[in-house]
Every structure is written in structure tokens, then in C-alpha cells.
ZADO-1210 file (C-alpha; in nm, 4 decimals, padded with zeros to 6 digits):
<atoms>
<atom x="03.5632" y="03.3227" z="01.6719" code="MET" pos="1"/>
<atom x="03.3081" y="03.2922" z="01.3885" code="SER" pos="2"/>
<atom x="03.0422" y="03.5590" z="01.3422" code="ALA" pos="3"/>
<atom x="02.6947" y="03.4827" z="01.4717" code="ARG" pos="4"/>
<atom x="02.4570" y="03.3922" z="01.1898" code="LEU" pos="5"/>
<atom x="02.1396" y="03.5996" z="01.1537" code="PRO" pos="6"/>
<atom x="01.7899" y="03.4552" z="01.1923" code="SER" pos="7"/>
<atom x="01.7167" y="03.1769" z="00.9441" code="LEU" pos="8"/>
<atom x="01.3531" y="03.2932" z="00.9212" code="ASN" pos="9"/>
<atom x="01.4755" y="03.6429" z="00.8425" code="GLY" pos="10"/>
<atom x="01.7086" y="03.5167" z="00.5713" code="LEU" pos="11"/>
<atom x="01.4306" y="03.3081" z="00.4205" code="ARG" pos="12"/>
<atom x="01.1959" y="03.6093" z="00.4204" code="ALA" pos="13"/>
<atom x="01.4699" y="03.8234" z="00.2613" code="PHE" pos="14"/>
<atom x="01.5425" y="03.5678" z="-00.0128" code="GLU" pos="15"/>
<atom x="01.1740" y="03.5283" z="-00.1023" code="ALA" pos="16"/>
<atom x="01.1004" y="03.9023" z="-00.0907" code="ALA" pos="17"/>
<atom x="01.4106" y="03.9808" z="-00.2979" code="ALA" pos="18"/>
<atom x="01.3150" y="03.7196" z="-00.5551" code="ARG" pos="19"/>
<atom x="00.9611" y="03.8539" z="-00.5916" code="HIS" pos="20"/>
<atom x="01.0410" y="04.2177" z="-00.5051" code="LEU" pos="21"/>
<atom x="00.7184" y="04.1966" z="-00.3075" code="SER" pos="22"/>
<atom x="00.6429" y="04.1373" z="00.0604" code="PHE" pos="23"/>
<atom x="00.2929" y="04.0225" z="-00.0377" code="THR" pos="24"/>
<atom x="00.4133" y="03.7504" z="-00.2761" code="LEU" pos="25"/>
<atom x="00.6828" y="03.6422" z="-00.0298" code="ALA" pos="26"/>
<atom x="00.4187" y="03.6084" z="00.2421" code="ALA" pos="27"/>
<atom x="00.1994" y="03.3946" z="00.0142" code="ALA" pos="28"/>
<atom x="00.4934" y="03.1672" z="-00.0748" code="GLU" pos="29"/>
<atom x="00.5978" y="03.1169" z="00.2870" code="LEU" pos="30"/>
<atom x="00.2383" y="03.0881" z="00.4115" code="ASN" pos="31"/>
<atom x="00.2663" y="03.3757" z="00.6586" code="VAL" pos="32"/>
<atom x="00.1173" y="03.7257" z="00.6761" code="THR" pos="33"/>
<atom x="00.2663" y="04.0288" z="00.5055" code="GLN" pos="34"/>
<atom x="00.3114" y="04.1813" z="00.8510" code="THR" pos="35"/>
<atom x="00.5219" y="03.8816" z="00.9547" code="ALA" pos="36"/>
<atom x="00.7462" y="03.9291" z="00.6502" code="ILE" pos="37"/>
<atom x="00.7871" y="04.2983" z="00.7344" code="SER" pos="38"/>
<atom x="00.8832" y="04.2161" z="01.0946" code="HIS" pos="39"/>
<atom x="01.1305" y="03.9472" z="00.9882" code="GLN" pos="40"/>
<atom x="01.2963" y="04.1786" z="00.7372" code="ILE" pos="41"/>
<atom x="01.3164" y="04.4616" z="00.9926" code="LYS" pos="42"/>
<atom x="01.4718" y="04.2274" z="01.2494" code="ARG" pos="43"/>
<atom x="01.7224" y="04.1020" z="00.9918" code="LEU" pos="44"/>
<atom x="01.8183" y="04.4581" z="00.9014" code="GLU" pos="45"/>
<atom x="01.8765" y="04.5298" z="01.2722" code="GLN" pos="46"/>
<atom x="02.0911" y="04.2181" z="01.3093" code="GLU" pos="47"/>
<atom x="02.2997" y="04.3030" z="01.0031" code="LEU" pos="48"/>
<atom x="02.3108" y="04.6744" z="01.0681" code="GLY" pos="49"/>
<atom x="02.2240" y="04.7558" z="00.7058" code="ILE" pos="50"/>
<atom x="01.9109" y="04.8451" z="00.5116" code="ARG" pos="51"/>
<atom x="01.7954" y="04.5819" z="00.2616" code="LEU" pos="52"/>
<atom x="01.4914" y="04.7304" z="00.0841" code="PHE" pos="53"/>
<atom x="01.3764" y="05.0739" z="-00.0257" code="VAL" pos="54"/>
<atom x="01.0460" y="05.1933" z="-00.1647" code="ARG" pos="55"/>
<atom x="01.0632" y="05.3540" z="-00.5113" code="GLN" pos="56"/>
<atom x="00.7427" y="05.4800" z="-00.6717" code="ASN" pos="57"/>
<atom x="00.5314" y="05.2209" z="-00.4878" code="ARG" pos="58"/>
<atom x="00.7739" y="04.9483" z="-00.5939" code="ALA" pos="59"/>
<atom x="01.0156" y="04.7529" z="-00.3791" code="LEU" pos="60"/>
<atom x="01.3845" y="04.7680" z="-00.4636" code="ALA" pos="61"/>
<atom x="01.7031" y="04.6228" z="-00.3185" code="LEU" pos="62"/>
<atom x="01.9710" y="04.8434" z="-00.1735" code="THR" pos="63"/>
<atom x="02.3219" y="04.8059" z="-00.3209" code="PRO" pos="64"/>
<atom x="02.4295" y="04.6119" z="-00.0067" code="GLN" pos="65"/>
<atom x="02.1312" y="04.3766" z="-00.0443" code="ALA" pos="66"/>
<atom x="02.2133" y="04.3148" z="-00.4110" code="ARG" pos="67"/>
<atom x="02.5633" y="04.2073" z="-00.3078" code="ASP" pos="68"/>
<atom x="02.4284" y="03.9931" z="-00.0225" code="TYR" pos="69"/>
<atom x="02.1528" y="03.8163" z="-00.2193" code="LEU" pos="70"/>
<atom x="02.3605" y="03.5797" z="-00.4430" code="PRO" pos="71"/>
<atom x="02.5271" y="03.4155" z="-00.1435" code="GLY" pos="72"/>
<atom x="02.1974" y="03.3764" z="00.0442" code="ILE" pos="73"/>
<atom x="02.0249" y="03.2389" z="-00.2639" code="ARG" pos="74"/>
<atom x="02.3073" y="02.9906" z="-00.3209" code="ALA" pos="75"/>
<atom x="02.2928" y="02.8806" z="00.0436" code="ALA" pos="76"/>
<atom x="01.9200" y="02.8121" z="00.0261" code="PHE" pos="77"/>
<atom x="01.9616" y="02.6328" z="-00.3039" code="ASN" pos="78"/>
<atom x="02.2299" y="02.4110" z="-00.1454" code="ASP" pos="79"/>
<atom x="01.9894" y="02.3352" z="00.1399" code="LEU" pos="80"/>
<atom x="01.7150" y="02.2389" z="-00.1051" code="ARG" pos="81"/>
<atom x="01.9492" y="02.0163" z="-00.3066" code="LEU" pos="82"/>
<atom x="02.0849" y="01.8465" z="00.0054" code="ALA" pos="83"/>
<atom x="01.7317" y="01.7819" z="00.1297" code="THR" pos="84"/>
<atom x="01.6240" y="01.6452" z="-00.2099" code="ASP" pos="85"/>
<atom x="01.9255" y="01.4108" z="-00.2134" code="ARG" pos="86"/>
<atom x="01.8418" y="01.2942" z="00.1368" code="LEU" pos="87"/>
<atom x="01.4813" y="01.2266" z="00.0456" code="ARG" pos="88"/>
<atom x="01.5730" y="01.0515" z="-00.2776" code="ARG" pos="89"/>
<atom x="01.8208" y="00.8320" z="-00.0921" code="HIS" pos="90"/>
<atom x="01.5561" y="00.7389" z="00.1637" code="ASP" pos="91"/>
<atom x="01.3036" y="00.6785" z="-00.1124" code="SER" pos="92"/>
<atom x="01.5469" y="00.4511" z="-00.2956" code="ASP" pos="93"/>
<atom x="01.5551" y="00.2251" z="00.0097" code="ASN" pos="94"/>
<atom x="01.1831" y="00.2280" z="00.0915" code="VAL" pos="95"/>
<atom x="00.9384" y="00.0167" z="-00.1068" code="LEU" pos="96"/>
<atom x="00.5702" y="00.0716" z="-00.0313" code="THR" pos="97"/>
<atom x="00.3271" y="-00.1991" z="-00.1425" code="ILE" pos="98"/>
<atom x="-00.0506" y="-00.1652" z="-00.1247" code="SER" pos="99"/>
<atom x="-00.2767" y="-00.4679" z="-00.1011" code="THR" pos="100"/>
<atom x="-00.5857" y="-00.6051" z="00.0683" code="LEU" pos="101"/>
<atom x="-00.5638" y="-00.6645" z="00.4422" code="ALA" pos="102"/>
<atom x="-00.6591" y="-01.0320" z="00.4110" code="SER" pos="103"/>
<atom x="-00.4109" y="-01.0946" z="00.1299" code="LEU" pos="104"/>
<atom x="-00.1361" y="-00.9260" z="00.3320" code="ALA" pos="105"/>
<atom x="-00.2114" y="-01.1307" z="00.6428" code="ALA" pos="106"/>
<atom x="-00.2626" y="-01.4705" z="00.4810" code="LYS" pos="107"/>
<atom x="-00.0333" y="-01.4622" z="00.1760" code="TRP" pos="108"/>
<atom x="00.2167" y="-01.1759" z="00.1506" code="LEU" pos="109"/>
<atom x="00.3498" y="-01.1268" z="00.5039" code="LEU" pos="110"/>
<atom x="00.4511" y="-01.4917" z="00.5549" code="PRO" pos="111"/>
<atom x="00.6733" y="-01.4572" z="00.2465" code="ARG" pos="112"/>
<atom x="00.8396" y="-01.1253" z="00.3312" code="LEU" pos="113"/>
<atom x="01.1015" y="-01.2647" z="00.5674" code="THR" pos="114"/>
<atom x="01.2730" y="-01.4315" z="00.2732" code="ALA" pos="115"/>
<atom x="01.2771" y="-01.1048" z="00.0771" code="PHE" pos="116"/>
<atom x="01.4214" y="-00.9105" z="00.3700" code="GLN" pos="117"/>
<atom x="01.7010" y="-01.1660" z="00.4053" code="LYS" pos="118"/>
<atom x="01.7791" y="-01.1434" z="00.0344" code="ALA" pos="119"/>
<atom x="01.7545" y="-00.7614" z="00.0205" code="HIS" pos="120"/>
<atom x="01.8329" y="-00.6229" z="00.3674" code="PRO" pos="121"/>
<atom x="01.8846" y="-00.2680" z="00.2361" code="LYS" pos="122"/>
<atom x="01.5263" y="-00.2387" z="00.1064" code="ILE" pos="123"/>
<atom x="01.2722" y="-00.1365" z="00.3674" code="ASP" pos="124"/>
<atom x="00.9353" y="-00.2850" z="00.2670" code="VAL" pos="125"/>
<atom x="00.6263" y="-00.1078" z="00.3944" code="ARG" pos="126"/>
<atom x="00.2827" y="-00.2641" z="00.3544" code="ILE" pos="127"/>
<atom x="-00.0297" y="-00.0523" z="00.3388" code="THR" pos="128"/>
<atom x="-00.3758" y="-00.2072" z="00.3161" code="THR" pos="129"/>
<atom x="-00.6853" y="-00.0692" z="00.1519" code="SER" pos="130"/>
<atom x="-00.9871" y="-00.1863" z="-00.0433" code="THR" pos="131"/>
<atom x="-00.9690" y="00.1233" z="-00.2638" code="ALA" pos="132"/>
<atom x="-00.7821" y="00.1413" z="-00.5923" code="MET" pos="133"/>
<atom x="-00.4397" y="00.2997" z="-00.5556" code="VAL" pos="134"/>
<atom x="-00.3819" y="00.6424" z="-00.7070" code="ASP" pos="135"/>
<atom x="-00.0162" y="00.6196" z="-00.8068" code="PHE" pos="136"/>
<atom x="-00.0100" y="00.9923" z="-00.8876" code="LYS" pos="137"/>
<atom x="00.0112" y="01.0654" z="-00.5151" code="ASP" pos="138"/>
<atom x="00.3554" y="00.9035" z="-00.5069" code="GLY" pos="139"/>
<atom x="00.2934" y="00.7360" z="-00.1704" code="ASP" pos="140"/>
<atom x="00.2771" y="00.3808" z="-00.3117" code="VAL" pos="141"/>
<atom x="00.5327" y="00.2141" z="-00.5402" code="ASP" pos="142"/>
<atom x="00.3295" y="-00.0914" z="-00.6390" code="ALA" pos="143"/>
<atom x="00.0075" y="-00.2717" z="-00.5560" code="ALA" pos="144"/>
<atom x="-00.1193" y="-00.6270" z="-00.5645" code="ILE" pos="145"/>
<atom x="-00.4554" y="-00.6105" z="-00.7414" code="ARG" pos="146"/>
<atom x="-00.7235" y="-00.8629" z="-00.8217" code="TYR" pos="147"/>
<atom x="-00.8581" y="-00.8548" z="-01.1735" code="GLY" pos="148"/>
<atom x="-00.7800" y="-00.9479" z="-01.5320" code="ARG" pos="149"/>
<atom x="-00.4541" y="-00.7576" z="-01.5689" code="GLY" pos="150"/>
<atom x="-00.5740" y="-00.4756" z="-01.7915" code="ARG" pos="151"/>
<atom x="-00.5145" y="-00.1366" z="-01.6317" code="TRP" pos="152"/>
<atom x="-00.4217" y="00.1590" z="-01.8514" code="ALA" pos="153"/>
<atom x="-00.0767" y="00.3038" z="-01.7866" code="GLY" pos="154"/>
<atom x="00.0245" y="00.0239" z="-01.5514" code="LEU" pos="155"/>
<atom x="00.2549" y="-00.2728" z="-01.5902" code="ARG" pos="156"/>
<atom x="00.0790" y="-00.5836" z="-01.4583" code="ALA" pos="157"/>
<atom x="00.2699" y="-00.9033" z="-01.3733" code="ASP" pos="158"/>
<atom x="00.0555" y="-01.2093" z="-01.3106" code="TRP" pos="159"/>
<atom x="00.1116" y="-01.3693" z="-00.9717" code="LEU" pos="160"/>
<atom x="-00.1502" y="-01.6337" z="-00.9068" code="THR" pos="161"/>
<atom x="-00.5077" y="-01.7339" z="-00.9683" code="ALA" pos="162"/>
<atom x="-00.7485" y="-01.8704" z="-00.7128" code="ASP" pos="163"/>
<atom x="-00.9702" y="-02.1746" z="-00.6985" code="HIS" pos="164"/>
<atom x="-01.2800" y="-02.1623" z="-00.4804" code="LEU" pos="165"/>
<atom x="-01.3650" y="-02.4609" z="-00.2594" code="PHE" pos="166"/>
<atom x="-01.5142" y="-02.5229" z="00.0870" code="PRO" pos="167"/>
<atom x="-01.2750" y="-02.5472" z="00.3807" code="VAL" pos="168"/>
<atom x="-01.3364" y="-02.6317" z="00.7427" code="CYS" pos="169"/>
<atom x="-01.1753" y="-02.7478" z="01.0637" code="SER" pos="170"/>
<atom x="-01.0799" y="-03.1192" z="01.0693" code="PRO" pos="171"/>
<atom x="-01.3156" y="-03.1479" z="01.3683" code="ALA" pos="172"/>
<atom x="-01.6177" y="-03.1105" z="01.1373" code="LEU" pos="173"/>
<atom x="-01.5390" y="-03.4451" z="00.9770" code="LEU" pos="174"/>
<atom x="-01.6337" y="-03.5969" z="01.3103" code="ARG" pos="175"/>
<atom x="-01.9093" y="-03.5207" z="01.5587" code="GLY" pos="176"/>
<atom x="-02.2862" y="-03.5686" z="01.5545" code="ASP" pos="177"/>
<atom x="-02.3272" y="-03.4539" z="01.1926" code="LYS" pos="178"/>
<atom x="-02.0055" y="-03.5412" z="01.0101" code="PRO" pos="179"/>
<atom x="-01.9284" y="-03.3602" z="00.6863" code="LEU" pos="180"/>
<atom x="-01.8763" y="-03.6381" z="00.4324" code="ARG" pos="181"/>
<atom x="-02.0492" y="-03.5198" z="00.1135" code="MET" pos="182"/>
<atom x="-02.1630" y="-03.1818" z="-00.0252" code="PRO" pos="183"/>
<atom x="-02.5256" y="-03.2463" z="00.0663" code="ALA" pos="184"/>
<atom x="-02.4198" y="-03.2562" z="00.4333" code="ASP" pos="185"/>
<atom x="-02.3685" y="-02.8797" z="00.4160" code="LEU" pos="186"/>
<atom x="-02.7395" y="-02.8472" z="00.4837" code="ALA" pos="187"/>
<atom x="-02.6653" y="-02.9469" z="00.8453" code="HIS" pos="188"/>
<atom x="-02.3762" y="-02.7045" z="00.8985" code="HIS" pos="189"/>
<atom x="-02.3314" y="-02.3309" z="00.9428" code="THR" pos="190"/>
<atom x="-02.2028" y="-02.1583" z="00.6304" code="LEU" pos="191"/>
<atom x="-01.9531" y="-01.8768" z="00.6816" code="LEU" pos="192"/>
<atom x="-01.9786" y="-01.5837" z="00.4426" code="HIS" pos="193"/>
<atom x="-01.7542" y="-01.2928" z="00.3445" code="THR" pos="194"/>
<atom x="-01.8860" y="-00.9646" z="00.2109" code="SER" pos="195"/>
<atom x="-01.6861" y="-00.6959" z="00.0262" code="ALA" pos="196"/>
<atom x="-01.6433" y="-00.8716" z="-00.3068" code="GLY" pos="197"/>
<atom x="-01.6857" y="-01.2346" z="-00.1993" code="TYR" pos="198"/>
<atom x="-02.0628" y="-01.2290" z="-00.1548" code="ASP" pos="199"/>
<atom x="-02.1277" y="-01.4667" z="-00.4436" code="ASP" pos="200"/>
<atom x="-01.8673" y="-01.7349" z="-00.3651" code="ASP" pos="201"/>
<atom x="-02.1042" y="-01.9787" z="-00.1967" code="TRP" pos="202"/>
<atom x="-02.3721" y="-01.9476" z="-00.4654" code="ARG" pos="203"/>
<atom x="-02.1202" y="-02.0086" z="-00.7457" code="LEU" pos="204"/>
<atom x="-01.9707" y="-02.3126" z="-00.5733" code="TRP" pos="205"/>
<atom x="-02.3128" y="-02.4620" z="-00.4962" code="LEU" pos="206"/>
<atom x="-02.4055" y="-02.4327" z="-00.8658" code="ILE" pos="207"/>
<atom x="-02.0820" y="-02.6090" z="-00.9630" code="ALA" pos="208"/>
<atom x="-02.1570" y="-02.8832" z="-00.7088" code="ALA" pos="209"/>
<atom x="-02.5114" y="-02.9285" z="-00.8372" code="GLY" pos="210"/>
<atom x="-02.6666" y="-02.8215" z="-00.5075" code="LEU" pos="211"/>
<atom x="-02.9580" y="-02.5813" z="-00.4554" code="PRO" pos="212"/>
<atom x="-02.8365" y="-02.2230" z="-00.4171" code="THR" pos="213"/>
<atom x="-03.0905" y="-02.1755" z="-00.1376" code="GLU" pos="214"/>
<atom x="-02.8351" y="-02.3380" z="00.0904" code="LEU" pos="215"/>
<atom x="-02.6357" y="-02.0136" z="00.0709" code="ALA" pos="216"/>
<atom x="-02.9214" y="-01.8293" z="00.2399" code="THR" pos="217"/>
<atom x="-02.9603" y="-02.0727" z="00.5299" code="HIS" pos="218"/>
<atom x="-02.8281" y="-02.0025" z="00.8790" code="ARG" pos="219"/>
<atom x="-02.4770" y="-01.8666" z="00.8794" code="GLY" pos="220"/>
<atom x="-02.2285" y="-01.6080" z="00.9942" code="LEU" pos="221"/>
<atom x="-02.0965" y="-01.3194" z="00.7860" code="SER" pos="222"/>
<atom x="-01.7704" y="-01.1244" z="00.8092" code="PHE" pos="223"/>
<atom x="-01.6344" y="-00.8244" z="00.6199" code="ASP" pos="224"/>
<atom x="-01.2822" y="-00.9639" z="00.5700" code="MET" pos="225"/>
<atom x="-01.1955" y="-01.3075" z="00.4395" code="ILE" pos="226"/>
<atom x="-00.9200" y="-01.3716" z="00.6937" code="PHE" pos="227"/>
<atom x="-01.1828" y="-01.3339" z="00.9681" code="MET" pos="228"/>
<atom x="-01.4089" y="-01.5817" z="00.7896" code="THR" pos="229"/>
<atom x="-01.1235" y="-01.8294" z="00.7641" code="LEU" pos="230"/>
<atom x="-01.0342" y="-01.7859" z="01.1299" code="GLN" pos="231"/>
<atom x="-01.3950" y="-01.8685" z="01.2184" code="ALA" pos="232"/>
<atom x="-01.3626" y="-02.1850" z="01.0073" code="ALA" pos="233"/>
<atom x="-01.0371" y="-02.2761" z="01.1832" code="ILE" pos="234"/>
<atom x="-01.2137" y="-02.2297" z="01.5174" code="ASP" pos="235"/>
<atom x="-01.4875" y="-02.4720" z="01.4134" code="GLY" pos="236"/>
<atom x="-01.7771" y="-02.2279" z="01.3721" code="PHE" pos="237"/>
<atom x="-01.8719" y="-02.3604" z="01.0299" code="GLY" pos="238"/>
<atom x="-01.7685" y="-02.4090" z="00.6687" code="VAL" pos="239"/>
<atom x="-01.6199" y="-02.1289" z="00.4561" code="ALA" pos="240"/>
<atom x="-01.5422" y="-02.0947" z="00.0896" code="VAL" pos="241"/>
<atom x="-01.1659" y="-02.0822" z="00.0721" code="GLY" pos="242"/>
<atom x="-00.9563" y="-01.9285" z="-00.2010" code="ARG" pos="243"/>
<atom x="-00.6214" y="-02.0793" z="-00.2900" code="THR" pos="244"/>
<atom x="-00.4196" y="-01.7688" z="-00.2059" code="THR" pos="245"/>
<atom x="-00.5742" y="-01.7230" z="00.1358" code="TYR" pos="246"/>
<atom x="-00.5759" y="-02.0815" z="00.2638" code="VAL" pos="247"/>
<atom x="-00.2533" y="-02.2386" z="00.1398" code="GLU" pos="248"/>
<atom x="-00.0681" y="-02.1901" z="00.4703" code="ALA" pos="249"/>
<atom x="-00.3609" y="-02.3097" z="00.6847" code="ASP" pos="250"/>
<atom x="-00.4006" y="-02.6190" z="00.4667" code="LEU" pos="251"/>
<atom x="-00.0298" y="-02.6960" z="00.4856" code="ALA" pos="252"/>
<atom x="-00.0377" y="-02.6672" z="00.8660" code="GLN" pos="253"/>
<atom x="-00.3535" y="-02.8771" z="00.8986" code="GLY" pos="254"/>
<atom x="-00.5595" y="-02.5983" z="01.0516" code="ARG" pos="255"/>
<atom x="-00.8042" y="-02.6323" z="00.7633" code="LEU" pos="256"/>
<atom x="-00.8966" y="-02.9216" z="00.5369" code="ILE" pos="257"/>
<atom x="-01.0783" y="-02.9470" z="00.2030" code="VAL" pos="258"/>
<atom x="-01.3743" y="-03.1825" z="00.2604" code="PRO" pos="259"/>
<atom x="-01.4767" y="-03.2177" z="-00.1075" code="PHE" pos="260"/>
<atom x="-01.2911" y="-03.2467" z="-00.4366" code="GLU" pos="261"/>
<atom x="-01.5119" y="-03.0003" z="-00.6250" code="ILE" pos="262"/>
<atom x="-01.3203" y="-02.6815" z="-00.7003" code="SER" pos="263"/>
<atom x="-01.4274" y="-02.3783" z="-00.9001" code="LEU" pos="264"/>
<atom x="-01.1699" y="-02.1614" z="-01.0806" code="PRO" pos="265"/>
<atom x="-01.2046" y="-01.7905" z="-01.0123" code="ALA" pos="266"/>
<atom x="-01.2586" y="-01.5652" z="-01.3124" code="ASP" pos="267"/>
<atom x="-00.9599" y="-01.3405" z="-01.2386" code="ALA" pos="268"/>
<atom x="-00.6255" y="-01.3413" z="-01.0586" code="GLY" pos="269"/>
<atom x="-00.3768" y="-01.1394" z="-00.8577" code="PHE" pos="270"/>
<atom x="-00.1273" y="-00.9112" z="-01.0294" code="TYR" pos="271"/>
<atom x="00.1646" y="-00.6983" z="-00.9145" code="LEU" pos="272"/>
<atom x="00.0999" y="-00.3607" z="-01.0746" code="VAL" pos="273"/>
<atom x="00.3061" y="-00.0427" z="-01.0945" code="ALA" pos="274"/>
<atom x="00.3194" y="00.2683" z="-01.3156" code="PRO" pos="275"/>
<atom x="00.4945" y="00.1866" z="-01.6428" code="GLU" pos="276"/>
<atom x="00.7406" y="00.4735" z="-01.6010" code="ASN" pos="277"/>
<atom x="00.8541" y="00.3452" z="-01.2585" code="ALA" pos="278"/>
<atom x="00.8174" y="-00.0295" z="-01.3007" code="ALA" pos="279"/>
<atom x="01.1911" y="-00.0895" z="-01.3545" code="ASP" pos="280"/>
<atom x="01.3240" y="00.1023" z="-01.0546" code="LEU" pos="281"/>
<atom x="01.5876" y="-00.1202" z="-00.8887" code="PRO" pos="282"/>
<atom x="01.3979" y="-00.1677" z="-00.5620" code="LYS" pos="283"/>
<atom x="01.0770" y="-00.2600" z="-00.7443" code="LEU" pos="284"/>
<atom x="01.2526" y="-00.4804" z="-00.9977" code="ALA" pos="285"/>
<atom x="01.4166" y="-00.6696" z="-00.7115" code="ALA" pos="286"/>
<atom x="01.0819" y="-00.7173" z="-00.5370" code="PHE" pos="287"/>
<atom x="00.9106" y="-00.8288" z="-00.8583" code="ARG" pos="288"/>
<atom x="01.1784" y="-01.0847" z="-00.9423" code="SER" pos="289"/>
<atom x="01.1715" y="-01.2267" z="-00.5906" code="TRP" pos="290"/>
<atom x="00.7911" y="-01.2365" z="-00.5701" code="LEU" pos="291"/>
<atom x="00.7464" y="-01.4056" z="-00.9076" code="LEU" pos="292"/>
<atom x="01.0069" y="-01.6655" z="-00.8150" code="ALA" pos="293"/>
<atom x="00.8404" y="-01.7290" z="-00.4783" code="SER" pos="294"/>
<atom x="00.4965" y="-01.8076" z="-00.6205" code="VAL" pos="295"/>
<atom x="00.4653" y="-02.1786" z="-00.7020" code="PRO" pos="296"/>
<atom x="00.2587" y="-02.3049" z="-00.9907" code="ASN" pos="297"/>
<atom x="-00.0914" y="-02.3175" z="-00.8516" code="GLN" pos="298"/>
<atom x="-00.2620" y="-02.6450" z="-00.9114" code="GLY" pos="299"/>
<atom x="-00.5834" y="-02.7740" z="-00.7618" code="LEU" pos="300"/>
<atom x="-00.5106" y="-02.7731" z="-00.3889" code="ILE" pos="301"/>
<atom x="-00.7887" y="-03.0183" z="-00.3164" code="ALA" pos="302"/>
<atom x="-00.6086" y="-03.2777" z="-00.5270" code="ASN" pos="303"/>
<atom x="-00.2857" y="-03.2262" z="-00.3346" code="LYS" pos="304"/>
<atom x="-00.4376" y="-03.3253" z="-00.0016" code="LEU" pos="305"/>
<atom x="-00.4407" y="-03.6795" z="00.1261" code="PRO" pos="306"/>
<atom x="-00.7699" y="-03.8577" z="00.0606" code="SER" pos="307"/>
<atom x="-00.9938" y="-03.9058" z="00.3610" code="LYS" pos="308"/>
</atoms>
């Protein structure tokens, strides 16, 4: 019959106190009180039936028995730490965390992920959404899909796609009492707006179409996420400014249509970004290769639709 092991908390207190030769420093390391360390050591000494520490001129010293005992305990805790690190690294190797905007995840990324999971079943993709810039120093995110011009210090940026801006609406708006046939007809329809970075989309498109920008201030509805704006357009509440990335699936399924041929290129694009020193990790390299291959060459979507 094997001997009963002593308290793990006691052994941990002993190892820390022996390493520092101080109950105070051991308590600070283990985030407990000095009294707790003293109690754990005393209990361990009672369990073992030997004395572990002695006081010498206000200093803490190990007894001969404790000096013999310490190497084995230290090795055991080191083995535990190494085993835990290996476990965490193994889990981390199989988990890929991508940060992006909620609307981009819902309308563009998630519909594609099934294909990646089939191609790489051992990689567990986790999507986190935020409007804030990712701080890769935290280590919680492996890569992000960012909108911009691709120049971020210390990051590798791979271009994914660029957007065009153009009005979209439900096919029902082409019919009804006030059919939408030409850009000037927008004056008779509700314009749907998106805040949080898309505030200027309508004004820019109206300038490109040669229409008064005052139309952008007429009656309308406003939403804080673009996928909500697009859902309102699908439901027939009005006309929204669509962006290629966000509307491609709805256009393909006929939930939205492009009523006019005027399209305005956006001044930036979407990039897959990651820290340069981690950009070639196998899980991230696999995701990058798949994602770049899955993005078709973006042309003018309005020109791809059947003419009315």
C-alpha cells in the first residue's frame, strides 16, 4: 500500500518558502497571508513528522531533512508546470482566435467558415467581435480582419477585399406607389443610415451621383451596425448604402437588389493582420491561405446583376 501524500498546499508553501527562505516572500508569491503560510508549513511538518525550518539570527534556514526533501519537491512542481505548459501549448496550437467587426462576421466571414472547418477539422476557430483595435500583446487574439490602408507598424497585413458603395433595397421598392427607377426617386423614399464609421456613405454617394447632399438629411432611419441597416432594407423599410463585402450574399440570394449602376469605390479595404513574429504559425498560415483563396476578385457588383 502506497504512503499517503501530504497536503499539496503545504508542499507548495514549503517549496516557495524554501526557495525564498522567507515566509513573507512566499506569501506574496502565492497571494496568501504570512499567517496562512505558517499554518500550512506547521501542518506539513505534523504530517511528515519532521521539522522543516529553523530560525537562525532572525533568518530562516532549512533543517538537514528539509534540504534532502526539497530537490524532489522542487522537481515535482517543475514537472507539473512543464506538463501544464505543454497542455496549454497543445490547446493553443489547435485554437485560432480571429477578431473582426460584428457586421463583417455576420455577413461575410461566418458564411465562409464551414468550408475552412471541413478543410481543417483540427483547428478550432473562435470569432470575437469588437469595434476597438486589437492589442496583440494580450495574446488573446491570433489575427484580426481590419479596415484601412494596410499600414500598421509591427503587423503583417494581407489584402482581402475592397468595397464599392452603392444603394441597395428590397425588390419590392421597384414596384408600388412610388417606384424606384432613377436616383432622383430617392427623394420619395426613406434612407437608411449606419453610424459608427459609415456616417458619410450617403453623402459621398449622392455627390458621385450628382444629387444634392441634402437628401441625406431627409427623413430616415439610423442604426449602429451595418448588418441591422441591411436587414431593414431587406424588410422593405427603405434604401441603404450597401458595401460589397456586406451585401454579396443578399444580392446573390435576391434579398437585395442594386437599383442604380452608379458605384463609388471605398478609399480603403479589408486586411487580415497578425503580429509579424507570429504570422507564420501553422494554424494562422492555414487560415490565411484558405481565406485568400476563398475571396473572389471583386468587380463592380452592380454590373454583375441582370438589367431591370
